[in-house]
C-alpha positions in Angstrom: -23.6 16.0 -36.5 -20.3 18.5 -37.8 -21.7 18.8 -40.8 -20.3 16.1 -38.8 -20.0 12.5 -37.8 -23.8 12.4 -37.3 -26.3 13.3 -39.9 -24.4 15.1 -42.7 -25.9 17.8 -44.9 -26.1 16.9 -48.6 -24.3 19.2 -51.1 -27.6 20.7 -52.1 -28.6 21.5 -48.5 -25.2 23.0 -47.7 -25.6 25.3 -50.7 -29.0 26.2 -49.4 -27.8 26.6 -45.9 -27.0 21.0 -48.2 -31.5 -6.5 -56.9 -32.4 -8.3 -54.0 -33.5 -11.5 -55.8 -32.2 -13.9 -53.1 -34.4 -12.2 -50.4 -37.3 -11.2 -52.5 -40.1 -8.7 -51.7 -43.6 -9.5 -50.6 -46.2 -7.1 -51.9 -48.4 -7.8 -48.9 -51.6 -7.5 -50.8 -53.6 -9.0 -47.9 -53.8 -5.5 -46.3 -53.5 -4.6 -42.6 -52.6 -0.9 -42.5 -54.8 1.8 -41.0 -57.0 3.3 -43.8 -56.2 6.5 -45.4 -54.8 5.8 -48.9 -55.8 8.1 -51.7 -53.6 6.8 -54.6 -51.5 8.3 -57.3 -47.8 9.0 -57.3 -45.4 11.9 -57.0 -41.7 12.7 -57.1 -39.3 14.1 -54.5 -35.8 15.7 -54.9 -32.8 13.9 -53.4 -29.1 13.8 -54.1 -27.4 10.5 -54.6 -27.3 8.6 -51.2 -24.0 7.3 -50.0 -25.6 4.2 -48.5 -29.0 2.7 -47.8 -28.2 0.4 -44.9 -29.5 2.3 -41.9 -26.5 1.6 -39.7 -24.3 3.1 -42.4 -26.4 6.1 -43.4 -25.5 9.4 -41.8 -26.3 11.9 -44.6 -29.5 13.5 -45.4 -30.3 12.1 -48.8 -29.9 8.5 -47.7 -31.9 9.3 -44.6 -34.7 10.8 -46.7 -35.2 7.5 -48.6 -34.9 5.4 -45.4 -37.5 7.5 -43.7 -40.0 6.1 -46.3 -38.7 2.5 -46.0 -38.4 2.2 -42.3 -40.4 3.2 -39.2 -38.4 3.9 -36.0 -39.0 2.8 -32.4 -39.6 6.4 -31.4 -41.1 8.9 -33.8 -41.1 12.7 -33.5 -43.8 15.2 -34.0 -43.1 16.9 -37.4 -44.0 20.4 -36.0 -42.6 20.3 -32.4 -40.0 17.5 -32.6 -41.6 16.0 -29.4 -40.8 12.3 -29.0 -43.7 9.9 -29.6 -44.2 6.2 -29.0 -46.8 3.8 -27.7 -50.4 5.1 -28.0 -49.1 8.6 -28.9 -48.1 7.5 -32.4 -49.3 4.9 -34.8 -46.0 5.3 -36.7 -43.6 4.2 -33.9 -42.8 0.6 -33.2 -42.1 0.9 -29.5 -45.0 0.2 -27.1 -42.9 1.4 -24.2 -39.4 2.5 -23.4 -38.8 2.2 -19.6 -36.0 2.4 -17.1 -35.8 2.8 -13.3 -32.2 4.0 -13.3 -31.6 5.5 -16.8 -28.9 2.9 -17.4 -30.9 -0.4 -17.8 -33.7 0.0 -20.3 -36.5 -2.3 -21.4 -38.0 -1.8 -24.8 -41.4 -3.4 -25.6 -42.6 -3.6 -29.2 -46.0 -3.3 -30.6 -47.4 -6.5 -32.1 -48.3 -7.1 -35.7 -45.4 -5.3 -37.4 -43.7 -7.0 -40.3 -40.9 -6.3 -42.7 -41.7 -5.9 -46.4 -40.7 -9.6 -47.1 -43.1 -10.8 -44.4 -40.6 -11.4 -41.6 -41.9 -10.2 -38.2 -40.4 -7.1 -36.7 -39.3 -8.6 -33.4 -36.8 -8.0 -30.6 -34.2 -10.1 -32.4 -34.4 -7.8 -35.5 -33.3 -4.8 -33.3 -30.5 -6.7 -31.6 -29.4 -8.0 -35.0 -29.3 -4.5 -36.4 -27.5 -2.8 -33.5 -24.9 -5.5 -33.3 -24.3 -5.2 -37.1 -23.9 -1.4 -36.6 -21.4 -1.8 -33.8 -19.3 -4.6 -35.3 -16.1 -2.8 -36.5 -15.3 -5.1 -39.4 -18.5 -3.8 -41.0 -17.0 -0.3 -40.9 -20.5 1.3 -40.6 -20.6 5.0 -40.2 -23.1 5.0 -37.4 -21.1 2.6 -35.2 -20.3 5.2 -32.6 -24.0 5.6 -31.7 -23.8 2.2 -30.0 -20.6 2.9 -28.0 -22.4 3.6 -24.8 -23.9 0.0 -24.8 -22.1 -2.5 -22.6 -20.1 -4.9 -24.7 -19.5 -2.4 -27.6 -15.7 -2.4 -27.0 -15.6 -6.2 -27.5 -16.9 -5.7 -31.1 -14.0 -3.4 -32.0 -11.0 -4.9 -33.7 -7.7 -4.6 -31.8 -5.4 -1.7 -32.8 -2.7 -4.0 -34.0 -5.1 -6.0 -36.2 -7.1 -9.2 -35.8 -10.7 -10.0 -35.1 -12.9 -8.5 -32.4 -13.5 -10.6 -29.2 -17.2 -10.8 -29.9 -19.9 -10.3 -32.6 -22.7 -9.4 -30.2 -22.9 -6.8 -27.4 -23.4 -8.3 -24.0 -25.6 -5.3 -23.1 -28.3 -6.4 -25.5 -30.6 -9.2 -24.6 -33.7 -10.6 -26.2 -36.3 -11.3 -23.5 -39.1 -12.5 -25.8 -40.4 -11.8 -29.3 -41.7 -8.4 -28.3 -39.1 -7.4 -25.6 -35.4 -6.7 -25.4 -33.2 -5.0 -22.8 -30.3 -2.6 -23.1 -27.6 -2.1 -20.5 -25.7 1.2 -20.9 -22.2 1.9 -19.6 -23.6 4.9 -17.7 -27.0 6.5 -17.0 -28.4 8.4 -20.1 -31.7 10.1 -19.7 -31.8 11.0 -23.4 -31.7 7.4 -24.5 -35.4 7.3 -25.7 -34.6 10.2 -28.1 -31.6 8.5 -29.6 -33.4 5.4 -30.6 -35.5 7.4 -33.1 -32.4 7.9 -35.2 -31.6 6.1 -38.4 -28.9 4.0 -36.8 -31.4 2.2 -34.6 -33.7 1.0 -37.3 -34.3 -2.8 -37.3 -32.9 -5.3 -39.9 -34.6 -8.5 -41.1 -32.8 -11.9 -41.3 -32.6 -11.3 -45.0 -30.0 -8.6 -44.4 -27.5 -11.2 -43.2 -27.9 -13.3 -46.4 -26.3 -10.6 -48.5 -25.7 -7.2 -47.0 -24.5 -5.7 -50.3 -27.6 -6.8 -52.2 -29.7 -5.6 -49.3 -28.3 -2.1 -49.8 -29.5 -2.1 -53.5 -33.0 -3.0 -52.5 -33.5 -2.5 -48.7 -36.2 -4.4 -46.9 -37.7 -2.2 -44.2 -40.7 -2.0 -42.0 -42.0 1.4 -43.2 -45.0 2.7 -45.1 -43.3 2.2 -48.4 -41.3 -0.7 -49.9 -38.8 -0.7 -52.7 -40.2 -1.0 -56.2 -37.2 -2.4 -58.0 -33.6 -1.7 -57.2 -31.8 1.6 -56.6 -31.0 3.2 -59.9 -27.8 5.0 -59.1 -27.7 8.7 -60.0 -31.1 8.4 -61.5 -33.9 7.4 -59.1 -35.2 5.3 -56.3 -38.8 4.1 -56.7 -41.0 2.9 -53.8 -44.6 1.8 -53.5 -47.0 1.7 -50.6 -46.6 -1.3 -48.3 -50.1 -2.7 -48.0 -49.4 -4.6 -44.8 -47.8 -1.7 -42.9 -48.3 -1.7 -39.2 -49.0 2.0 -38.8 -51.1 4.5 -40.7 -51.2 3.7 -44.4 -49.4 6.0 -46.8 -51.7 8.2 -48.9 -50.0 7.8 -52.3 -49.5 4.6 -54.2 -45.9 5.3 -55.1 -43.1 7.8 -54.7 -40.1 8.4 -57.0 -37.0 9.9 -55.3 -35.5 11.7 -58.2 -31.7 12.0 -57.9 -30.1 15.2 -58.9 -26.4 16.3 -58.8 -27.3 20.0 -59.2 -29.8 21.8 -57.0 -30.6 24.4 -59.7 -31.4 21.7 -62.2 -33.8 20.2 -59.7 -35.4 23.6 -59.1 -35.9 24.2 -62.8 -37.7 20.8 -63.0 -39.9 21.8 -60.1 -40.9 25.0 -62.0 -41.6 22.9 -65.1 -43.7 20.5 -63.2 -41.3 17.6 -63.7 -40.6 17.3 -60.0 -43.3 17.6 -57.3 -41.5 18.3 -54.0 -38.2 20.0 -53.3 -36.9 20.5 -49.7 -33.9 22.6 -50.6 -34.7 25.6 -52.7 -31.3 27.3 -53.7 -30.8 30.5 -51.7 -30.4 32.7 -54.7 -33.8 31.6 -55.9 -35.8 31.9 -52.7 -37.4 35.3 -53.6 -38.4 33.8 -57.0 -39.8 30.7 -55.3 -41.9 32.7 -52.9 -43.5 34.6 -55.8 -43.8 31.5 -58.0 -45.3 29.1 -55.5 -47.1 31.3 -53.1 -48.7 29.2 -50.3 -46.9 26.2 -51.8 -43.6 27.6 -50.6 -42.8 26.2 -47.2 -40.5 27.9 -44.7 -39.8 26.6 -41.2 -36.8 26.3 -38.7 -34.5 23.4 -39.3 -32.0 21.9 -36.9 -28.8 23.0 -38.7 -26.4 25.2 -36.8 -23.4 27.0 -38.3 -20.6 28.3 -36.1 -17.0 29.6 -36.3 -14.7 27.9 -33.9 -11.5 29.0 -32.3 -8.4 26.8 -32.1 -7.9 27.2 -28.4 -4.7 25.1 -28.6 -3.2 28.2 -30.3 -1.9 30.8 -27.7 -3.2 33.6 -29.9 -6.8 32.7 -29.0 -6.5 32.1 -25.3 -8.0 35.5 -24.2 -11.8 35.2 -24.0 -12.0 39.0 -24.5 -10.5 38.5 -28.0 -12.9 35.7 -28.8 -15.9 37.8 -27.7 -14.6 40.9 -29.6 -14.5 39.0 -32.9 -18.0 37.7 -32.2 -19.4 41.2 -31.5 -17.7 42.6 -34.5 -19.7 40.4 -36.9 -23.1 41.6 -38.1 -24.9 38.3 -38.6 -28.2 40.0 -39.7 -26.4 41.9 -42.5 -24.6 38.8 -43.8 -27.8 36.7 -43.7 -29.7 39.4 -45.6 -27.1 40.2 -48.2 -25.7 36.7 -48.8 -28.5 34.3 -48.0 -31.6 36.3 -48.8 -32.7 36.2 -45.2 -32.9 32.5 -45.2 -31.2 31.9 -41.8 -31.8 33.1 -38.2 -29.0 34.7 -36.3 -27.8 32.3 -33.5 -27.7 33.6 -30.0 -27.5 30.2 -28.4 -25.9 26.8 -29.0 -29.1 24.8 -29.3 -31.4 25.0 -32.2 -34.9 26.5 -31.5 -36.5 23.3 -32.8 -35.3 21.5 -29.7 -37.2 21.4 -26.4 -35.0 23.2 -23.8 -33.6 25.7 -26.3 -33.6 29.4 -25.3 -33.9 32.5 -27.3 -30.8 34.5 -26.2 -28.7 32.9 -23.5 -25.6 34.4 -25.2 -26.6 38.0 -24.7 -24.1 40.7 -25.5 -21.4 38.4 -26.8 -23.6 37.3 -29.7 -25.0 40.8 -30.5 -23.5 43.2 -33.0 -21.7 46.0 -31.1 -18.7 47.2 -33.0 -17.8 49.9 -30.4 -17.8 47.4 -27.5 -16.0 44.9 -29.7 -13.2 47.3 -30.3 -12.9 48.0 -26.6 -12.6 44.3 -25.8 -10.2 43.8 -28.7 -7.9 46.5 -27.5 -8.1 45.4 -23.9 -7.0 41.9 -25.0 -4.0 43.4 -26.8 -5.4 43.1 -30.3 -4.2 40.4 -32.7 -0.7 40.3 -34.1 0.1 38.9 -37.5 -2.1 37.5 -40.2 -5.6 36.2 -39.2 -6.5 33.1 -41.3 -10.1 32.2 -41.7 -10.6 28.5 -42.5 -13.5 26.8 -44.2 -14.3 23.9 -46.5 -14.3 24.6 -50.2 -17.0 24.1 -52.8 -20.0 24.6 -50.4 -20.8 28.3 -50.8 -18.8 29.7 -47.8 -16.5 32.0 -49.7 -19.0 34.9 -50.0 -20.0 35.1 -46.3 -16.5 34.6 -45.1 -15.5 37.6 -47.3 -18.2 39.6 -45.5 -16.8 38.5 -42.1 -13.3 39.6 -43.1 -14.5 43.0 -44.2 -16.3 43.5 -40.9 -13.3 42.5 -38.9 -11.1 44.9 -40.9 -13.6 47.8 -40.5 -14.6 47.2 -36.8 -11.5 45.8 -35.2 -8.7 47.2 -37.5 -7.4 43.7 -38.4 -5.8 44.5 -41.8 -4.0 41.2 -42.6 -6.7 38.6 -43.1 -6.5 35.7 -45.5 -8.5 32.6 -46.3 -7.7 28.9 -46.3 -10.2 26.7 -48.0 -9.7 22.9 -48.4 -11.7 19.9 -49.6 -13.9 18.7 -46.8 -12.0 15.5 -46.0 -8.6 17.3 -45.8 -10.2 20.1 -43.8 -11.6 17.7 -41.2 -8.3 15.8 -41.0 -6.4 19.1 -40.1 -9.1 20.0 -37.6 -8.8 16.6 -35.9 -5.0 16.9 -35.9 -5.2 20.4 -34.3 -3.3 22.0 -37.2 -5.8 24.8 -38.0 -4.3 28.1 -37.2 -7.3 30.5 -37.1 -11.1 30.7 -36.8 -12.8 27.9 -38.7 -16.3 27.2 -40.0 -18.2 24.1 -39.1 -21.8 23.1 -38.9 -24.1 20.7 -37.0 -27.4 19.0 -37.7 -29.2 17.2 -34.9 -29.3 13.4 -34.7 -32.1 13.6 -32.2 -33.9 16.6 -30.6 -32.0 17.0 -27.3 -29.8 19.8 -26.0 -27.4 17.1 -25.1 -26.9 16.3 -28.8 -25.8 19.9 -29.4 -23.5 20.1 -26.4 -21.8 16.9 -25.4 -20.3 15.9 -28.8 -19.0 19.4 -29.5 -18.0 20.9 -26.1 -17.3 18.1 -23.6 -13.6 17.4 -23.0 -13.8 14.0 -24.8 -16.4 15.1 -27.4 -16.1 13.4 -30.7 -16.5 16.8 -32.5 -14.7 19.0 -30.1 -12.2 20.6 -32.5 -11.4 23.5 -30.4 -9.3 21.9 -27.7 -11.9 23.1 -25.3 -12.2 21.7 -21.8 -14.2 22.8 -18.8 -14.7 20.3 -16.0 -17.8 22.1 -14.7 -19.3 21.8 -18.2 -18.5 18.1 -18.2 -20.0 17.6 -14.8 -23.3 19.4 -15.7 -23.6 17.3 -18.9 -23.1 14.2 -16.9 -25.9 15.3 -14.4 -28.2 15.9 -17.4 -27.4 12.5 -18.7 -28.1 10.9 -15.3 -31.4 12.8 -14.7 -34.6 10.8 -14.1 -36.3 11.9 -17.3 -35.6 13.5 -20.6 -37.2 16.7 -19.3 -35.3 16.7 -16.0 -32.0 16.8 -17.8 -32.7 20.1 -19.5 -31.9 22.4 -16.6 -28.4 20.9 -16.3 -27.8 21.2 -20.1 -28.9 24.8 -19.9 -26.4 25.5 -17.1 -23.7 23.8 -19.2 -24.6 26.0 -22.2 -24.3 29.1 -20.1 -20.8 28.2 -19.0 -19.8 27.4 -22.6 -21.1 30.7 -23.9 -19.2 32.5 -21.2 -16.0 30.8 -22.4 -16.9 31.2 -26.1 -14.9 28.5 -27.7 -16.9 29.2 -30.9 -19.0 31.9 -32.4 -22.7 31.0 -32.9 -23.5 32.3 -36.4 -26.9 31.2 -37.5 -29.6 28.5 -37.4 -31.0 27.1 -40.7 -34.4 27.4 -42.2 -36.1 24.8 -44.4 -37.0 26.4 -47.7 -39.2 24.0 -49.7 -41.8 24.1 -52.4 -44.2 21.8 -54.2 -46.3 21.7 -57.3 -50.1 21.8 -57.5 -50.0 18.0 -58.0 -49.7 17.4 -54.3 -50.9 18.7 -51.0 -50.4 18.2 -47.3 -46.7 18.5 -47.7 -44.9 18.7 -44.3 -41.1 19.1 -43.8 -39.9 18.2 -40.3 -37.0 19.7 -38.4 -34.7 17.0 -39.7 -35.4 18.4 -43.2 -37.2 15.2 -44.1 -40.3 15.2 -46.3 -43.1 13.2 -44.6 -43.9 11.3 -47.8 -46.5 9.0 -46.3 -48.8 12.0 -45.5 -48.7 13.6 -49.0 -51.8 13.4 -51.1 -51.8 13.4 -54.9 -54.5 15.8 -56.2 -53.3 16.7 -59.7 
C-alpha cells in the first residue's frame, strides 16, 4: 500500500503518522455464537469511508467498519500478526488452505457460517465476491489483488473499449458448498496471507440484487451487523449478530462516529463523548499519555515512510550520492522534534510487525553519520543545481521536510534546496509519469503481513508502486524464489536476500516505521489495536 494502491491511510492517520430494504436484515435472534457477550455500547473514531463494498475498500476508515461487519478466511493474531485459520482461530472462516505446488490451492470452509440476512457463507459466496472484484466494468479499487488468478485478464475490458470476454475467472471453481479451488498464474507461497485482506471477503447473493444499496447497508458474515443505513459524515451504527459463526462480540452495539478533524475527535474523547480513538494527533501525544495513563495504547504499526530517488534522472545514478543523503539525515532528531517521538527510525524495508523482518539490515547507510556522508558526497562529485524535495500537500509533511533540507545544507553543503508540494492525486500522477525531478516522499501500509508485500510491489521491475525506475534482475529472481517456496516461512530467506540487495542499491531512503497511538475512556476495557491499526471491536467490554 503507497500510501498506495493497497490500504491507504486516512487523513487523520497521515497527520498522526492518517437502505437495503430489498435485501433486508435478519436479526438472527435464535442464537448460535460462542458465548462471551457482556452487553452495552460504545463509540469508535473513524473518518468518512470512501466505500463499504469490500472489493472496493482500500482505505483505513472503510476497513475499520468492514472489520466489524465481515470475518475473513484467514485471521491474524492482533499482537504478532501471525496468520490463523482452522482450529487456531474461531474468527476465521477457512478450515484449511492447502496446496502441493503453491499454484493450485484448495480452500475448505468451516460449516455453519451465515450472512446477516441468513444466507449461507459457502464456496459460491467467495467465487462471487472475487469475480465481482476482478470484473473491470465494476471499477473496484481492489481489482489488482486478483490479477494473479488464471482468467483475470478475460475480465478486463479491451483497451479500445467494449465488454470483457468473461464475467468469471476460469481459475476459480466451486467443488461443493464448503470447498473451492484457486488456480494461480504462477506459484505464490504467500497466498494464504493475502486472503486475509479485505478484498477477499465473501459477498451474499443479495449483493447482486443492488450493489449500490448494498454499500449503504452492507450484509456481512462478521460479529456485528448493520443497525440502519450508513449516515454519511455522521455515523455508522452496528449491533451484535446473534447467529455469528465465531466467538460472540462482547458489546451489544458499536457506533462508528465519523469525524473530519482529528483534533475535534480527540476533544470528544477527553470529554467522554467518544470512547475509543486509534489515531491521537501527534501534537497531543504527551497530553494523552498524562490524561489517559494506562488507557493510552502505543504499539508498532505497519506503516513505512520513505524518501525515494528518481533513478530515471541521471543526477541520482551514483549510489554514493544516494547513500550520502541518507546518512546526512538525523532521523532520531526529526522524530523527536517534529513527531514527539511517535515513530521508529527505519533501518530496513520491512516493518517490524512482520515475520521475517530484521532490526538493521541497512547498517551504515541508514545511520546518521554526517562526516562519512560528506566523504561519500564529495566522492560522488556532489550535486549540481537546485535539489527539489517533493511531497504531497496537506498531510503534515512540510515541517519534517524542512528539517531534512536544513540537515542537507548543514551536513552536505547543498545550499539550493526547494520544495514542491502537490495535491495527492496530481502528485501520484507525476510519479507514475516519471516527471518528478528530486527525492520524493511516499508511504506504505501492509495489505498482509509478509515481507513480499513490502518488496515486490515497490522494488520489483514491474512493481505496481515502483516509482523509482529501479530494476535489478537478481532482486526479481529472489522475489520469484520466495514466491515459489514450499511454505510461507520458507520464502522468508529469499525475501531477506532480496532486501539486502535493494538496500545496497538504495533506490529509496528508509525514514521511519509508524506507531499506533490510541486511547480510550473508562467506559471500556480490553481495547486492542492490531498492526493494521484496526480496533478489535468484538473484544471490547463496556464497563462504564
